[in-house]
C-alpha positions in Angstrom: 90.7 96.2 68.5 87.7 96.8 70.9 85.9 100.0 70.7 87.1 102.8 73.0 84.8 103.4 75.9 83.9 107.1 76.1 83.9 108.8 79.5 80.6 110.3 80.7 81.7 113.7 82.0 78.5 114.2 83.9 79.4 111.4 86.3 81.8 113.4 88.5 84.2 116.4 88.4 87.2 114.1 87.7 85.2 112.4 84.9 84.3 115.8 83.3 88.0 116.9 83.7 89.2 113.8 82.1 86.8 113.9 79.1 87.8 117.5 78.5 91.4 116.6 78.5 90.8 113.7 76.0 88.8 116.1 73.7 91.4 118.8 73.8 94.2 116.3 73.2 92.5 114.7 70.2 91.5 118.1 68.8 95.2 118.9 68.8 95.9 115.7 67.0 98.2 114.4 69.8 98.6 111.0 71.2 98.9 110.3 75.0 102.6 109.8 74.4 103.0 113.1 72.7 101.5 114.9 75.7 103.6 113.3 78.3 106.8 113.7 76.4 109.5 115.6 78.4 107.7 115.1 81.7 108.0 112.6 84.5 104.5 111.0 84.1 103.7 107.9 82.1 101.1 107.3 79.3 99.2 105.0 81.6 99.0 107.8 84.3 97.6 110.3 81.8 95.2 107.7 80.4 93.7 107.1 83.9 93.2 110.9 84.2 91.3 110.9 80.9 89.1 108.0 82.3 88.3 110.0 85.5 90.2 107.5 87.6 93.0 109.8 88.8 93.5 113.4 89.7 95.9 115.5 87.7 98.8 116.9 89.8 99.3 120.6 89.5 102.7 120.2 87.8 101.3 117.8 85.2 98.3 120.2 84.6 100.8 123.1 83.9 102.6 120.8 81.5 99.4 119.8 79.7 98.3 123.5 79.4 101.6 124.4 77.7 101.5 121.3 75.4 97.8 121.9 74.4 97.8 125.6 74.6 94.8 125.7 76.8 95.7 128.9 78.7 95.8 127.5 82.2 92.5 125.7 81.9 93.6 122.4 83.4 95.7 124.0 86.1 92.7 126.1 87.2 90.5 123.0 87.3 92.8 121.1 89.7 91.0 122.8 92.7 87.6 121.6 91.5 88.9 118.0 91.4 90.4 118.3 94.9 87.1 119.6 96.3 85.2 116.7 94.7 87.5 114.1 96.2 87.4 115.2 99.9 84.9 112.7 101.3 85.2 113.8 104.9 88.8 114.7 104.7 90.6 118.0 104.9 91.2 119.7 101.5 95.0 119.5 102.0 94.7 115.7 102.2 93.1 115.1 98.9 96.2 114.4 96.8 97.2 111.8 99.4 93.8 110.1 99.2 94.3 109.4 95.5 98.1 108.7 95.8 97.5 105.9 98.4 95.3 103.9 96.0 98.0 104.0 93.2 101.1 103.7 95.3 103.5 100.8 94.9 105.0 101.4 98.4 103.9 103.5 101.4 106.3 104.1 104.4 104.9 105.9 107.3 106.1 107.6 110.6 103.4 109.0 112.8 104.6 109.1 116.4 101.7 110.6 118.3 98.7 108.5 117.0 98.4 105.3 115.0 98.3 106.2 111.3 94.8 106.5 109.7 95.3 103.5 107.5 95.6 101.3 110.6 93.0 102.8 112.9 89.9 100.9 114.1 86.6 102.8 114.1 86.8 103.3 117.8 90.3 104.7 117.7 89.5 107.0 114.6 86.4 108.3 116.4 88.4 109.1 119.5 91.1 111.0 117.5 88.5 113.0 115.5 86.5 113.9 118.6 89.6 114.9 120.5 90.8 117.2 117.6 87.3 118.6 117.0 85.7 118.6 120.5 82.7 120.8 119.4 82.0 119.2 116.1 78.4 117.8 115.6 78.1 114.0 115.8 77.4 113.7 112.1 80.7 115.4 111.2 82.6 113.1 113.5 81.0 110.1 111.9 81.7 111.5 108.4 85.4 111.9 109.2 85.5 108.5 110.9 83.9 106.7 108.0 86.4 108.4 105.7 89.3 106.8 107.5 87.6 103.4 107.5 87.1 103.7 103.7 90.9 104.4 103.3 91.7 101.2 105.3 90.0 99.0 102.7 93.3 99.5 100.8 94.5 96.4 102.5 91.5 94.2 101.5 92.5 93.7 97.9 95.3 91.2 97.7 96.4 92.2 94.2 96.4 96.0 94.6 97.8 96.3 98.2 100.9 98.4 98.2 103.9 97.4 100.3 103.2 99.3 103.5 105.9 99.8 106.1 105.3 101.7 109.3 107.4 102.7 112.3 105.4 103.2 115.5 106.6 104.8 118.6 106.3 102.5 121.7 104.4 105.1 123.5 101.4 104.5 121.2 101.2 101.0 122.8 101.8 102.0 126.4 99.8 105.2 126.6 96.1 104.3 125.7 93.6 106.7 124.5 90.8 104.1 124.6 89.4 101.7 127.3 91.5 98.5 127.6 89.2 96.3 125.5 89.2 98.8 122.6 93.0 99.3 122.9 93.3 95.6 122.6 91.2 95.5 119.5 93.3 98.3 117.9 96.6 96.4 118.6 95.1 93.1 117.5 93.9 94.8 114.3 97.5 95.9 113.5 98.9 92.4 114.4 96.4 90.7 112.2 97.3 92.8 109.2 101.0 92.0 109.9 100.3 88.2 110.2 98.4 88.3 106.9 101.5 90.0 105.3 99.6 93.2 104.5 101.8 95.5 106.5 105.3 95.5 108.1 105.3 97.3 111.5 108.3 98.1 113.5 108.3 99.6 117.0 110.8 102.4 118.0 111.4 101.7 121.7 110.8 104.5 124.2 114.4 104.1 125.6 116.1 104.4 122.3 117.1 108.0 122.9 117.7 110.6 120.2 116.8 109.3 116.8 116.9 110.7 113.2 113.2 111.6 113.0 112.5 113.5 116.3 110.4 116.2 114.5 107.3 115.8 112.4 105.5 113.0 110.6 106.1 111.5 107.2 104.4 109.3 104.6 106.7 108.4 101.8 105.0 107.0 98.6 106.5 105.6 95.4 104.6 104.8 92.3 105.1 102.6 89.1 104.4 105.5 86.8 105.1 108.8 88.6 107.8 110.4 90.8 107.8 109.7 94.6 105.9 111.9 97.0 106.3 112.8 100.7 103.4 113.9 102.9 104.0 115.6 106.2 101.3 116.9 108.6 100.7 119.1 111.6 97.5 119.6 113.6 95.4 121.5 111.0 97.6 121.5 108.0 99.5 119.2 105.7 102.1 119.5 102.9 102.7 117.2 99.9 106.3 117.4 98.8 107.5 116.4 95.3 110.8 118.2 95.1 113.3 115.4 94.3 116.1 116.7 96.5 113.7 117.1 99.5 112.1 113.8 99.0 115.6 112.2 99.1 116.3 114.0 102.4 113.1 112.4 103.9 114.1 109.1 102.4 117.4 109.2 104.1 115.9 110.2 107.5 113.3 107.4 107.3 115.9 104.8 106.5 117.9 105.8 109.6 114.7 105.8 111.7 113.9 102.3 110.5 117.4 101.1 111.4 116.9 102.4 114.9 113.6 100.5 115.4 113.1 96.9 116.6 113.2 94.1 114.0 109.8 93.0 112.5 109.2 89.9 114.6 110.2 91.5 117.9 107.9 94.4 117.1 105.1 92.1 116.3 105.6 90.1 119.5 105.5 93.4 121.5 102.3 94.4 119.8 100.6 91.1 120.5 101.9 90.9 124.1 100.6 94.5 124.8 97.2 93.6 123.3 97.0 90.6 125.6 97.8 92.7 128.6 94.9 95.0 127.8 92.7 92.0 127.3 93.7 90.7 130.7 93.2 94.1 132.5 97.0 94.5 133.1 98.8 97.8 132.8 100.5 98.0 129.5 103.6 99.9 130.8 
């Protein structure tokens, strides 16, 4: 059996946190399996936390504190890890940043702007600047670069989650960028779809009332952890892990998806609208 690689706790806050967890667990004479007994999380999930590769959720931290008798140490350190992982994002988004990289599936509804995972740099910059009109240029670039870093999720063929997104038709028809840049944004989405990286559906403007008229949602499932829902408003966001509430979001999203256009028709609309922008035509 190969020798175990020790984690250098000085590399980062998550690495320090993970190395402490391993030390406390081994001091207690417990295996990874012992620690995750009677909780929803897997041995591999806890192992990745010990290696500094994953943040510990608050509910798991509380469980670990009970099992190891660490008097709330790991629960208190959750905030330190959140701060260390921000990288140009709001503090309330930190859990989502990590969750995206480990998700098996991601399903999203964001009716007012294209989701961050699909944005081009020009589109992301326009959204950030509109939301923070007085922010220094370097802050806008930091936030823009953070979104671009998230989009690299679709570059790895083997780790890409199944990503399904429902887009309101108004996102195509009501541009926030000059025509050439709107064409680039739509072509980017179409290219991801043609490469089988994402599955986009368009909800038509004339569809009328639909099951998800209020709010946004990002639904994520994982191979080794319970599902999560993230919903966001202008300057705040909430991550939901309550099973009953997650199921309510699941039901609403499935009904929304049923109301949207089929995949091929949606892709044709995206590509046709991009071509209109390229040719200088009105997209409405």
